[in-house]
C-alpha positions as CSV (number, residue, x, y, z in Angstrom):
1,X,-6.0,-21.2,-22.7
2,X,-6.8,-18.7,-20.0
3,X,-7.1,-15.0,-21.2
4,X,-5.0,-12.7,-19.0
5,X,-6.3,-9.2,-18.7
6,X,-2.9,-7.5,-17.8
7,X,-1.4,-7.6,-21.4
8,X,-4.7,-6.3,-22.7
9,X,-4.7,-3.4,-20.3
10,X,-1.1,-2.6,-21.1
11,X,-2.2,-2.0,-24.6
12,X,-5.7,-0.7,-24.1
13,X,-5.0,2.0,-21.5
14,X,-2.4,3.9,-23.5
15,X,-4.5,3.7,-26.7
16,X,-7.5,5.0,-24.8
17,X,-5.4,7.9,-23.3
18,X,-4.2,8.8,-26.8
19,X,-7.7,8.9,-28.1
20,X,-8.8,11.1,-25.1
21,X,-5.9,13.5,-25.8
22,X,-7.0,13.8,-29.4
23,X,-10.6,14.3,-28.5
24,X,-9.9,16.9,-25.8
25,X,-7.2,18.6,-27.8
26,X,-9.6,19.0,-30.8
27,X,-12.2,20.6,-28.5
28,X,-10.1,23.0,-26.4
29,X,-6.7,23.1,-28.2
30,X,-3.2,21.7,-27.6
31,X,-1.9,24.1,-25.0
32,X,-5.0,24.1,-22.8
33,X,-5.0,20.3,-23.0
34,X,-1.3,20.2,-21.8
35,X,-2.2,22.7,-19.1
36,X,-5.0,20.6,-17.9
37,X,-2.7,17.6,-17.7
38,X,-0.2,19.7,-15.7
39,X,-2.9,21.0,-13.4
40,X,-4.2,17.5,-12.6
41,X,-0.7,16.3,-11.8
42,X,-0.2,19.3,-9.4
43,X,-3.6,18.7,-7.8
44,X,-2.8,15.0,-7.4
45,X,0.5,15.7,-5.7
46,X,-1.2,18.1,-3.3
47,X,-4.0,15.6,-2.5
48,X,-1.5,12.8,-2.1
49,X,0.5,14.8,0.4
50,X,-2.6,15.9,2.4
51,X,-4.4,12.6,2.5
52,X,-1.2,10.6,2.8
53,X,-0.1,12.3,5.9
54,X,-3.6,11.9,7.4
55,X,-3.5,8.2,6.8
56,X,0.0,7.9,8.3
57,X,-1.3,9.7,11.4
58,X,-4.3,7.4,11.7
59,X,-2.1,4.3,11.3
60,X,0.2,5.6,14.1
61,X,-2.8,6.3,16.4
62,X,-4.3,2.9,15.8
63,X,-0.9,1.2,16.5
64,X,-0.3,3.2,19.6
65,X,-3.8,2.1,20.9
66,X,-2.7,-1.6,20.2
67,X,-5.0,-2.1,17.2
68,X,-4.3,-3.4,13.8
69,X,-4.6,-0.6,11.2
70,X,-5.7,-2.9,8.3
71,X,-8.3,-0.5,6.9
72,X,-5.9,2.5,7.1
73,X,-3.1,0.5,5.5
74,X,-5.4,-0.4,2.6
75,X,-6.5,3.2,2.3
76,X,-2.9,4.3,2.3
77,X,-2.1,1.9,-0.5
78,X,-5.1,3.2,-2.5
79,X,-4.0,6.8,-1.9
80,X,-0.5,5.8,-3.2
81,X,-2.0,4.2,-6.3
82,X,-4.2,7.3,-6.8
83,X,-1.1,9.6,-6.6
84,X,0.7,7.4,-9.2
85,X,-2.4,7.5,-11.5
86,X,-2.6,11.3,-11.2
87,X,1.1,11.8,-11.9
88,X,0.7,9.6,-15.0
89,X,-0.3,11.8,-17.9
90,X,-3.8,11.1,-19.2
91,X,-7.4,11.9,-18.5
92,X,-8.6,8.3,-17.8
93,X,-5.8,7.6,-15.3
94,X,-6.6,11.1,-13.7
95,X,-10.2,10.2,-13.4
96,X,-9.4,6.8,-11.7
97,X,-6.9,8.6,-9.5
98,X,-9.3,11.3,-8.3
99,X,-11.9,8.6,-7.6
100,X,-9.5,6.8,-5.3
101,X,-9.1,10.0,-3.3
102,X,-12.8,9.8,-2.4
103,X,-13.1,8.0,1.0
104,X,-16.4,6.3,0.2
105,X,-14.8,4.6,-2.8
106,X,-11.8,3.6,-0.8
107,X,-14.2,2.2,1.9
108,X,-16.0,0.2,-0.9
109,X,-12.6,-1.2,-2.0
110,X,-11.7,-2.0,1.7
111,X,-15.0,-3.9,2.1
112,X,-14.2,-5.9,-1.1
113,X,-10.7,-6.7,0.0
114,X,-11.5,-7.4,3.7
115,X,-13.3,-10.6,2.9
116,X,-10.5,-11.8,0.8
117,X,-7.4,-11.1,3.0
118,X,-6.3,-12.0,6.5
119,X,-4.5,-9.4,8.5
120,X,-2.4,-10.7,11.4
121,X,-1.3,-8.3,14.0
122,X,1.6,-8.4,16.5
123,X,1.4,-7.8,20.2
124,X,0.8,-4.3,21.4
125,X,3.5,-4.7,24.1
126,X,6.2,-7.2,25.0
127,X,4.1,-8.9,27.7
128,X,0.8,-9.0,25.8
129,X,-0.9,-12.1,24.5
130,X,-1.7,-12.5,20.8
131,X,-4.8,-14.2,19.5
132,X,-4.6,-15.8,16.1
133,X,-7.3,-15.4,13.5
134,X,-9.1,-18.5,14.9
135,X,-9.5,-16.9,18.3
136,X,-7.0,-19.1,20.1
137,X,-4.4,-17.5,22.3
138,X,-0.9,-18.3,21.0
139,X,1.0,-16.9,24.0
140,X,3.7,-14.3,24.0
141,X,5.5,-13.6,20.7
142,X,8.9,-13.1,22.4
143,X,11.3,-16.0,23.1
144,X,13.5,-15.4,26.1
145,X,16.8,-17.4,26.3
146,X,18.5,-18.0,29.6
147,X,22.3,-17.9,30.0
148,X,22.3,-21.7,29.8
149,X,20.5,-21.6,26.5
150,X,23.0,-19.3,24.8
151,X,26.7,-19.3,24.6
152,X,29.3,-18.1,22.2
153,X,31.4,-21.2,22.2
154,X,30.4,-23.9,19.9
155,X,31.4,-26.3,17.2
156,X,34.5,-25.1,15.4
157,X,33.4,-26.7,12.2
158,X,30.0,-24.9,12.2
159,X,29.3,-23.2,8.8
160,X,27.9,-20.2,10.8
161,X,31.2,-19.6,12.5
162,X,33.3,-16.8,10.9
163,X,36.7,-18.0,9.8
164,X,38.5,-15.0,11.3
165,X,37.1,-15.6,14.8
166,X,39.0,-18.1,17.0
């Protein structure tokens, strides 16, 4: 029987966070511990806003240039996860969240993921050609219908026809 790590983490992480709260609280006191948790949540939301807008801007620039923003999309996902971790009370999740805000760590995560995923991009404009991951040109991604190919009349018994239209 294969051991799944997710149920283990769902139990281990809260227990580890509680242990950290007890250890930190015994050293600096209850109210400073609560203040520290509040400060990390505020700092995390500020970092999320600053870095999140930066990533969105880079994604838009890359797409306007006709590129595929794979790296920036992964960075954006990691920044979102970092924000969630920082808003979750706890010192372990805060540490993981702050680490995900470091660009070098996000780049290491991108390098790890890049070899395991395939990113397909659409055409930069309606008339552009699109190459698939194997390097072959697949042609335009738009299908144009002529007037002969399309008409509103059709089979009256079609399941796609609305009953109130005659």
